[in-house]
Structure formats: structure tokens, C-alpha cells
N, C-alpha and C positions, 0 to 999 in steps of 0.2 A: 655420410652416406660414403662409400668409397667412390672414386670420381671414373673406376673402370667397372664396378658392378652397378647396374642399373635395372634393379627390381622394377622402379616407376616407369619403366616403357613396357611391360606387360600389364596390361588392364584386363583382368578377367573378366567374364561376363557380369554384369551389375554394377561392378567397380565404378564405371563411368556413366551410370544412368543420372540422368540429371533434366530437369525442365521438361519433367513429363515423357521424355525419351528413353528407350530401352539403352541407347548408347548415346552420348554427345561429346566428340573431341572438337574443342576448338583451339585456335591456333594460341589463346591464352593459357587454355588448360593443358596443351602441350608443350608450352614453353618454347614455341618458336612462331612465325610470322604468318605464314600463307594456307598450311593445308587444314582442312576440317572434316568430320564424317559424323554424321547422326543416322540411327534407326529410329523409325516410327514403328509402333505396333497399335494397329487400328482396329478396334472391335467392329462388328458388324452395324453399319451406318452409322460409324463415329467419322469426326472430320478433325483436321488441325490447321490453324492460320499458322502460316510460317513465313517470316522476314527475312528476306538474304541479308540485310545489310551490304557490307562490301564485298561479298563473296558471290561469285557466279556458282548456280547450285543444279544438280540434276536430281530429279526424282523417277527412282527405278525400283522395279520389284524384286523383293528377295523371295516374297509368296503373296501370291494374292492379285487384286487389280485394284485400280484408283483412279480417282478423276481430280486433275489439277487445273484450278480456275483462277483466273487473275489475268492483268496486264490485256482484259478485252478478249480474253480466250477463255476455252472450257476443253481442254486436251484430255483423252485418256491414256492410262498406261495399261494396255491389254494384261501385261504380266506374264506370270508363269506359276506351275506349281510350287516350284523348289527350286533352288540355284543349280540342279544338276541336269534340269530339263531343257537347257538351251539358253542362249542370250533373252535378255529383257528388252523390251521397248524403253524407251524414256523421254522425260519432259526437260528441255533444258528451261532454268528460271535464270533471268539476268540478277546481277547486283542491284540493290537499291529497288527491290519488288516485295509485292505482299502477295503470298497466294494460298488458298484454300485446298488443303489436301483431303479428299474423303473416298471412303472405299465401302460400298455397298455390301458385300461380302465379308468384309475385313482382311486383314492381311498386314506383311511385314516389309516397310520400304525402307531402302537405303537413301541418305541424300550425302553425297560426295560433294564436297565444294572448295574453292579457292578464292583467296581474296585476289581481286583483279583491277585493273583500271577501265578497260571498254565496257560498255554497255551494249549486248549483244541481243538480238530479238528473243524471245520466248516463243520455243517450237517443240514439235515433236518428232524424233527420232524412231523409227520402225525397228523391230527385231532384224528384219530383212536386209538390213543395213549395215549391221555389225558385222566386220570381219572376222571370221574364226580361225585361228592360225594353230597348227600341231606343231610344237616345237621340240627340239631334243630328240632323243631315238632310246630304245632299250629302256631300262629303268629309269632314266631320264626324260622319258616321254610325258609332256603335259599338254594341256589345252590352253589357249589364250584367246579371250573373249576381246578383242580390241575395240571397245565401245565408244572411247573418248581420248583415243590416243591421237596425236598430231595429224595424221595422215587420214584418219577417218571422220573426224567430227572437228568443226570449227567452234574453238572456245577463245578465251583470251589468255588465260593461264591454265585452267584445270588440265592435268592427264589422269585419265583413269582407266582400268581395266579388270578384267576378272581371270584367274587362273583355277584350273580344274585338273587335279594331280590323281590317278587311280591309285588305289591302296597297293603300298609297298614301293611305289616311286619316289623320286627325289625331284622338285623344282627349285626355281630361283638357283640353278645351279649349272656352271661354276658360280661360285659366290661373286658378286660383285658391288661397285658402290657408283655414287652419282654424288658425291660433296666436294668436287672442285671444279673452277670454271676454267677449263682447257677446249681447245680444239675438239678433242673426243670424249669429253665429260660434261653433263649438266650438273648444277646445285639444285636438288630437290629435296625437300621433305616428303617423307611416304609413311605413310599409314598402310598397315597390312590387318584386314578385318576377316576372321576366319568364321568357317563353317564345316562341320565334319560330318559324314553319313553315319547313320546308324547301323548297328549289326544287331545279330539277333539276340543278344542281350541288354541293347542299348546304345547310348552316343558314343560315340568313338572320340579319338583324341590324334593330334599330331605334333610335330615340333616345329620350332622356328629358331635358327641361329643368327646374330650378329656379333659382330668382333670390330675391333678397331685397327688403325693403323698410325705410326708415327706417333704424334703426339695426340690424336684423337683416340683416346681409350676409351673403350666400352666392351663389354663382354655380359650376353645376354644369351641363354639357351632355355626357351621358353616351351613347357608343355601346355599345347594350346587345344582349346574346346570349343563348342559352339558358343559364339558370340563373343569371343575373346579377340583383343586388338593387340598388336606388337607397334610400336611407335620407332620409326628410324630417322632419327635427326641427322645422323653420318654413321660411316663406317661400311666396311663389308656386311652383306646380308644374303643369308642363304649356307646352306640348304633350308627349304621348306620341305619337311619329311611327312609323307602321308603313310602311316602305318600298316602293315598287311592287315588287309580286310576293311580298312575305313577308308574310303574315297575323301580328299581333301578339298576343300575351296577357300581360295582368299580373292577379297577385293583389295584391289591395290588404288589408292589415292595420294597423287603428287601434284606438288607446285613448289615454284622457286622464284628466285629473284631476278633470274636471267631475262633479258630483253626478247630472246626468243624464246616461244613454246618448243621444247624439244626434250627428247628421251635418249639422253646419250650416258652409256654408261662405261666402266672399265673392269674387266676380270680381274681377279685375284690371280697375280702371274704363277702363284704357288698352284693353280689349279685349273687355267684356262686350258691347259693342253687336252682336258678332258673332250672339249669339244670336237678335236680331230678324230676321237673314237666312233663318233656317231655314225660317220660316212659308211661303216661296215654293218650297221644295226638298222633293223625297222623300228617304225614306231608303234608303240602299243597297240595291239589291235582292238583292246578295250576303247580307245577313242575314236571319232568324238563323244562326248556326252550330249545326250537331246536330239540325236538321229536315232533311224531304225536300227542302224549298227551298234551303237554305241550307248544307246538310253539304258537307265537303270531303272 
């Protein structure tokens, strides 16, 4: 395989199904050290026992509600109908724990995780506590639900958020990277998990770009659909492109070796000037999703 072209970094829906999960990305399967993600699909009345091992883990809804029992607690994830209906509440499960996840009506649940050192308490975070940010402007408008970013929620290593992009818009733009330890940049492995809203004729699609710099060669242009994943071990990433007519969702999971849990990025200097153009543009009126104004 070419060291530049990395088709192994685009996992199509079903390619990474394992251990009874619709998706299972572990540090070992990704070829890195810290970041992981699983997607559980539970039928009505079904349950699954989950051991976190060395990784702190969240249980959040992609659709439906569930109960998380363990550590002397029984906590409910109220959830949501789908990812475009506003943020989900979630349950934080510490490393070295075992919990049972059960769903009376069934649903789909994301379990972002990060290998960590500290063992924090299991706890519930309500959806009302999730900061919702409208970022960019014009055709670069997008919504970021900062449910597990450093300023929003205490964790040891895990950084996670979800981004919603109206059809026809670009997000993760300007392209940016976080693969060097500097005063302005963190080293973070990143997972992008995608869902795409359906149109009149069925499921839609989007695109994700990843490219390298210097000796870090990489070249990915992935056509992404529901349940696809793109792994980003290093390099510039962006744009994420929502094709016209199809709103795009992605869940970002990040972790790295730094002593500080921080998300610091560096824009590609060839494209960073685009930020300066936003001052004269309005935010896309289709945002935010999950409110009376922005609900689909």
C-alpha cells in the first residue's frame, strides 16, 4: 500500500463491526494508542454488558433511550429520536468498570472512549448542560454540540463533540491539524463517525478530506454515508462536505498523549484567511438543529 494513499482510514458501515457492535474502533484496530468508539444497536428489551478496561467511556444516544447500571448506580440516558433533534444527555463511565446497558424500546448508542490514567466517578450529564455553538458563517455555517470538550465536562483524557452541517455547507473548514506538541497545537488522534439525513429517494452522502504535510504523507477523499468512519492519525483534515439536500452529522472523538486535556489546532496557512471573510456574512438560518427554528 502506498504510504500516501490510506484507504484503510475510511471504514465503511459494517466494515468495522465486531464483538456484537455495529461499529468497534479500538486503539489496537486503529493502529494508535488512545481513541476509541463503539456503536451498539439494541433491540427492544435487549441489554449488553460493557467492560471499559483502561478507557473512560461515555454512553450517549444516537436514537432511543437506555439505562446504564453499574458502580452502584442506575442512570438513565433519556436520549433523542435522532442526531438532528438536539444534543443527547449521556452517562460517563470510568475506566476499569463494568456496566449493563439496557433499552426498553431499543435504540442506537455511541460509546466514545479514551485510554486514561485517572478514575473519575460515574455520573449523568443532562442535555440541558451541553453547550451548543454556531460556528462559521454563510456556506461555512455549522453547529457544534460541545458535550465533552475540556470547558464543558470533566474527563481525564477524552475530548468529544458532534457537528451538524446543513446540506450544501462545508465544515471542519478551514482545514486544520493537531499532530504536533506546541504552545498552539495538541497531539490528538481523531475519529469521525458520520450520519447523513435521508432525502426523498433515500439515504444521502457527504465527503471528508484528509491530507498530509512535510514527511507526514496522507491522502484521503472519502465519500461517506450513514455509519461510516474516517480515522485521522495525523495531517490536515477538512473540509467535511454536506452535499446539497442532505444534512450531515459527525461525532468527533479525540485523545492523545499530552499531560493537558486540551484541543488546540493549527489552520492550514493556505486556507486560514477564509475565517476573515465570515465577519461580513450571517450564520445559516437553518441553524440550530433541534430547536423550533432549526428542527428538521
